[in-house]
C-alpha positions in Angstrom: 15.4 -5.0 -20.4 14.2 -1.4 -20.4 13.3 0.5 -17.2 9.8 0.8 -18.5 9.3 -3.0 -18.6 11.1 -3.5 -15.4 8.4 -1.5 -13.6 5.8 -4.1 -14.5 8.1 -7.1 -14.3 10.2 -6.6 -11.2 8.6 -8.2 -8.1 8.5 -6.0 -5.1 8.3 -2.5 -6.6 4.9 -2.1 -5.0 3.9 -5.7 -4.5 1.9 -5.8 -7.8 2.9 -9.3 -8.7 2.0 -10.8 -5.3 -1.6 -10.5 -6.3 -1.1 -13.0 -9.1 -1.0 -15.7 -6.5 -4.2 -14.5 -5.0 -6.4 -14.4 -8.1 -7.4 -16.8 -10.8 -5.8 -16.5 -14.2 -6.9 -13.0 -15.2 -8.1 -14.0 -18.7 -11.2 -15.8 -17.5 -14.7 -14.4 -17.9 -15.5 -11.5 -15.6 -18.9 -13.0 -14.7 -17.1 -16.0 -13.2 -14.7 -13.8 -11.3 -17.5 -11.8 -9.8 -19.1 -14.7 -8.0 -17.2 -14.4 -4.8 -17.3 -11.1 -3.0 -15.6 -9.7 0.1 -17.7 -10.1 3.2 -17.5 -6.4 4.0 -15.8 -3.2 3.0 -13.2 -1.6 5.2 -14.4 1.6 6.7 -13.0 4.7 5.0 -9.9 5.6 7.1 -8.4 8.4 4.9 -7.4 11.6 6.5 -9.3 14.7 5.5 -6.6 15.5 2.9 -8.8 17.5 0.4 -9.5 21.1 1.3 -13.2 20.5 1.0 -13.1 17.9 3.8 -13.3 20.6 6.4 -17.0 21.0 5.6 -18.6 18.6 8.0 -21.9 17.2 9.1 -24.5 19.7 7.9 -27.7 18.6 6.2 -26.9 17.8 2.5 -28.4 16.0 -0.4 -27.9 12.2 0.0 -25.1 11.0 -2.2 -25.9 8.5 -4.9 -25.5 4.9 -3.7 -22.5 3.1 -4.8 -22.7 0.4 -7.4 -21.1 -1.8 -4.8 -17.6 -3.2 -4.3 -15.8 -4.9 -7.2 -15.5 -8.6 -6.5 -12.2 -10.0 -5.4 -11.8 -13.6 -6.5 -11.5 -15.9 -3.5 -7.9 -17.1 -2.8 -9.5 -20.4 -1.8 -10.3 -21.2 -5.4 -8.2 -24.2 -6.6 -5.0 -23.9 -8.6 -4.2 -20.2 -8.6 -2.0 -19.7 -11.5 0.3 -16.9 -12.8 -1.1 -15.3 -15.9 0.9 -15.9 -19.0 3.7 -13.3 -19.6 1.9 -12.2 -22.8 -1.4 -11.5 -21.0 -1.9 -7.7 -21.1 -4.8 -5.3 -20.3 -3.5 -2.4 -22.2 -0.4 -0.1 -22.7 1.1 3.3 -22.1 2.0 4.0 -25.7 4.2 7.1 -24.8 6.4 4.8 -22.7 6.2 1.8 -25.0 5.1 -0.1 -21.9 2.4 -2.8 -21.8 0.3 -3.3 -18.7 -0.1 -6.9 -17.5 -3.6 -7.9 -16.6 -2.2 -8.9 -13.1 -1.5 -5.2 -12.4 -4.8 -4.2 -13.7 -6.7 -6.5 -11.4 -4.4 -5.7 -8.5 -5.5 -2.0 -8.7 -9.1 -3.0 -9.3 -8.9 -5.0 -6.1 -7.4 -2.2 -4.1 -10.2 0.2 -5.3 -12.8 -2.4 -4.4 -11.7 -2.3 -0.7 -10.4 1.2 -0.1 -12.0 3.2 -2.8 -10.1 5.9 -4.6 -9.2 7.9 -1.5 -9.5 11.1 -3.4 -12.3 12.4 -5.6 -15.7 10.8 -6.0 -16.2 7.1 -5.6 -16.9 5.2 -8.8 -20.6 4.4 -9.2 -20.6 2.9 -12.7 -18.4 0.4 -14.6 -17.0 3.1 -16.7 -16.1 5.3 -13.7 -14.4 2.2 -12.2 -12.4 1.5 -15.3 -11.3 5.2 -15.4 -10.2 5.0 -11.8 -8.2 1.9 -12.4 -6.2 3.5 -15.3 -5.8 6.7 -13.2 -4.1 4.7 -10.5 -2.0 2.6 -12.9 -0.6 5.8 -14.5 0.1 7.4 -11.1 1.8 4.2 -10.0 4.0 4.1 -13.0 4.9 7.8 -12.4 5.7 7.0 -8.8 8.1 4.3 -10.0 9.7 6.7 -12.5 10.3 9.1 -9.6 11.5 6.3 -7.3 8.7 7.0 -4.7 7.8 4.1 -2.5 5.7 3.6 0.7 7.7 3.8 3.9 7.5 0.9 6.3 6.5 3.1 9.2 3.7 4.6 7.1 2.4 1.2 6.3 2.4 0.1 9.9 0.6 3.3 10.9 -2.0 2.8 8.1 -2.7 -0.8 9.1 -3.2 0.4 12.7 -5.7 3.1 11.6 -7.6 0.6 9.5 -7.9 -1.9 12.3 -8.8 0.7 14.9 -11.6 1.9 12.6 -12.9 -1.6 12.6 -12.6 -1.8 16.4 -10.5 -4.9 16.6 -9.5 -6.1 20.0 -6.1 -7.7 19.1 -2.7 -6.0 18.6 -1.9 -6.9 15.0 1.9 -6.7 15.3 1.9 -9.1 18.3 -0.9 -11.5 17.4 -0.2 -12.4 13.8 -2.6 -15.3 13.9 -5.6 -13.1 14.9 -4.5 -10.5 12.3 -4.4 -13.0 9.5 -7.7 -14.5 10.5 -9.4 -11.1 10.6 -8.1 -10.2 7.1 -9.2 -13.6 5.7 -12.7 -13.4 7.3 -13.3 -9.8 6.6 -11.9 -9.6 3.0 -11.2 -13.1 1.9 -7.7 -12.2 0.9 -4.2 -12.8 2.4 -2.3 -10.5 4.7 0.3 -10.0 2.0 -2.3 -8.9 -0.5 -4.0 -6.6 2.1 -0.7 -4.9 2.9 0.3 -4.6 -0.7 -3.0 -2.8 -1.4 -2.1 -0.4 1.4 1.4 0.1 0.1 0.0 0.9 -3.4 -2.3 3.5 -2.0 0.4 5.0 0.3 2.7 5.2 -2.7 0.1 7.2 -4.7 -0.5 9.5 -1.8 3.3 10.1 -1.4 3.4 11.0 -5.1 0.5 13.4 -4.9 2.1 15.1 -1.8 5.5 15.4 -3.6 3.8 16.9 -6.7 1.9 19.4 -4.6 5.1 20.5 -2.9 6.4 21.5 -6.3 3.5 23.9 -7.0 4.1 27.5 -6.0 0.8 29.3 -6.7 0.5 33.1 -6.1 -2.1 34.2 -3.6 -3.5 37.7 -3.1 -5.0 39.3 0.0 -8.2 39.8 -2.0 -8.5 36.1 -2.7 -8.0 35.3 1.0 -10.7 37.8 1.9 -13.1 36.3 -0.6 -12.5 32.9 0.9 -13.1 34.3 4.4 -16.4 35.9 3.2 -17.5 32.7 1.5 -17.0 30.7 4.7 -18.5 33.2 7.0 -21.5 34.2 4.9 -24.4 32.1 6.3 -27.8 31.4 4.7 -30.9 29.4 5.7 -32.7 28.5 2.5 -35.7 26.6 1.3 -35.6 25.5 -2.3 -37.8 23.8 -4.8 -35.9 21.5 -7.2 -36.7 21.1 -10.9 -35.1 18.9 -13.6 -35.8 21.4 -16.4 -34.9 25.2 -16.5 -38.2 26.0 -18.1 -40.2 24.4 -15.3 -38.1 26.3 -12.7 -38.6 29.6 -14.5 -42.4 29.0 -14.6 -42.5 28.2 -10.9 -40.4 31.3 -10.1 -42.8 33.6 -12.0 -45.7 32.1 -10.0 -44.1 32.1 -6.6 -42.4 35.5 -6.5 -44.9 36.4 -3.7 -43.6 34.9 -0.4 -47.2 34.4 0.7 -47.8 31.9 -2.1 -44.6 30.1 -1.0 -45.9 29.9 2.6 -49.3 28.6 1.4 -47.5 25.9 -0.6 -45.4 25.0 2.5 -48.5 24.8 4.6 -50.2 22.4 2.2 -47.1 20.1 2.0 -44.2 20.9 4.3 -42.1 18.2 2.5 -42.4 20.0 -0.8 -39.3 22.2 -0.2 -35.7 21.0 0.5 -34.1 22.7 3.5 -30.3 22.6 3.7 -30.3 24.3 7.1 -28.5 27.4 8.4 -25.2 26.8 6.8 -22.2 28.6 5.3 -22.2 29.6 1.7 -19.2 27.5 1.2 -21.3 24.4 2.2 -24.0 25.4 -0.2 -21.4 25.8 -2.9 -19.7 22.5 -2.2 -22.5 20.2 -1.3 -25.5 21.7 -3.1 -23.5 22.9 -6.1 -25.1 26.4 -5.9 -23.0 28.9 -7.8 -20.9 31.3 -5.7 -22.3 34.3 -7.4 -25.8 33.2 -6.5 -24.9 32.9 -2.8 -23.3 36.4 -3.0 -26.5 37.8 -4.5 -28.7 36.0 -1.9 -26.8 37.3 1.1 -27.5 40.8 -0.1 -31.3 40.3 -0.3 -33.9 40.7 2.3 -35.0 37.7 4.4 -38.2 36.1 3.0 -37.2 37.0 -0.6 -37.5 34.6 -3.5 -34.5 34.0 -5.7 -34.0 31.9 -8.7 -33.9 29.9 -10.8 -30.3 28.7 -10.6 -28.4 25.5 -11.2 -27.9 23.2 -8.2 -26.5 19.7 -7.7 -29.3 18.2 -9.8 -31.3 20.4 -12.2 -32.4 23.9 -11.0 -33.5 25.4 -7.8 -35.9 28.3 -6.9 -35.0 29.6 -3.4 -36.6 31.3 -0.5 -34.2 33.1 1.9 -35.3 32.4 5.4 -32.4 33.8 7.3 -29.0 35.3 6.7 -25.8 36.3 8.6 -23.2 38.2 6.5 -19.6 37.8 7.2 -18.0 40.5 9.5 -15.3 41.9 7.4 -13.7 43.6 10.4 -12.7 40.1 11.6 -10.7 39.3 8.5 -7.3 40.7 9.6 -7.2 38.3 12.5 -7.5 35.3 10.1 -5.7 36.7 7.1 -2.6 34.4 7.4 -4.7 31.2 7.7 -6.8 32.1 4.8 -3.8 33.0 2.6 -2.6 29.4 3.3 -6.0 28.0 2.7 -6.3 29.6 -0.7 -2.8 28.4 -1.5 -3.8 24.9 -0.6 -7.0 25.1 -2.7 -5.0 26.2 -5.7 -2.5 23.4 -5.2 -5.3 20.9 -5.3 -6.7 22.4 -8.5 -3.2 22.3 -10.0 -2.8 18.7 -8.9 -6.1 17.7 -10.7 -4.9 19.4 -13.9 -1.5 17.7 -13.5 -3.1 14.3 -13.1 -5.4 14.9 -16.1 -2.4 15.8 -18.3 -0.3 12.9 -17.0 -3.0 10.5 -18.0 -3.5 12.1 -21.4 0.2 12.2 -22.1 0.7 8.5 -21.2 -1.2 7.5 -24.4 -3.3 4.8 -22.7 -4.5 2.1 -25.0 -7.0 -0.3 -23.5 -7.0 -3.5 -25.5 -10.4 -4.6 -26.9 -11.4 -7.4 -24.7 -14.0 -9.0 -22.5 -11.5 -9.1 -19.7 -8.0 -9.0 -21.3 -6.3 -9.5 -24.6 -3.4 -11.8 -25.1 -0.7 -10.4 -27.3 2.5 -11.6 -28.6 5.7 -10.8 -26.8 
């Protein structure tokens, strides 16, 4: 048996095959599988691992609502059966390795409870499908590199999850209460719950290892620019438009700040108001271009700026207040910003690495309603 096929067939690599005892035969119709849902989602317990996570609770556009968790079939359903050995969801053509449907549904179940833990949460069926194959490829790469979750990391992660849910029992001492909580909260077994966590910890260990291999160069100018972006602060009002032409027309009409004030007096809710926030926050959350924030910080207060792309469509801006960064303070923080720029570059390199890894795997998703059964 080749190493490639051992990954998907050897029980215990990351606990993938345990899920087969928790779900119905994976070839059945998806609509039937979606009838039983977990009672609740686990709260997001991930650490702020992405560099953007340091931007905290400032007023921002409300994120799109999630399409909801993917259903996990109830373990209480009768006659849970192992899928046939020739039941596959797709393949990694580069590695001549087929992906059993059990592995596919295992990852889908993990995402339904814990999300992706990095990047945006899936909000459509296609985004969910992409996320599942992202994780399947990463998991296979972790196996190739012999990366596994450590027991102490798993125990720590379980503790964090339960603490976030404010449970009153000690899970390592009261196994009965622990098992009851998992069953009532998620309608899955403790083994499945812990294997979901092992899977996610394995992927995080892989990502960490890959990032450690990156050695990007960082200049003092880049560190200074990062410092300025974080310390430049603006208070804006903005009018949002779906079409550029409408934004341009409005900008031509409202170049006079007095007209802007009159509009605000008529309807104070007309304009969006992010608050007095850093330019970094405006760039990250409102998707305002960095060069636009750099231009606005140089303008007089009460000036009108625009139109420019934002998180949705285009914005026309009124600059209410500004506080430029004090460049004389940069030397005190130079080292920390050098490290911050390095970290940001590593995350960008990691995203490119993951994209290439997925492309190079040669993923073939078998045409199916749920799965396609193929010959051995």
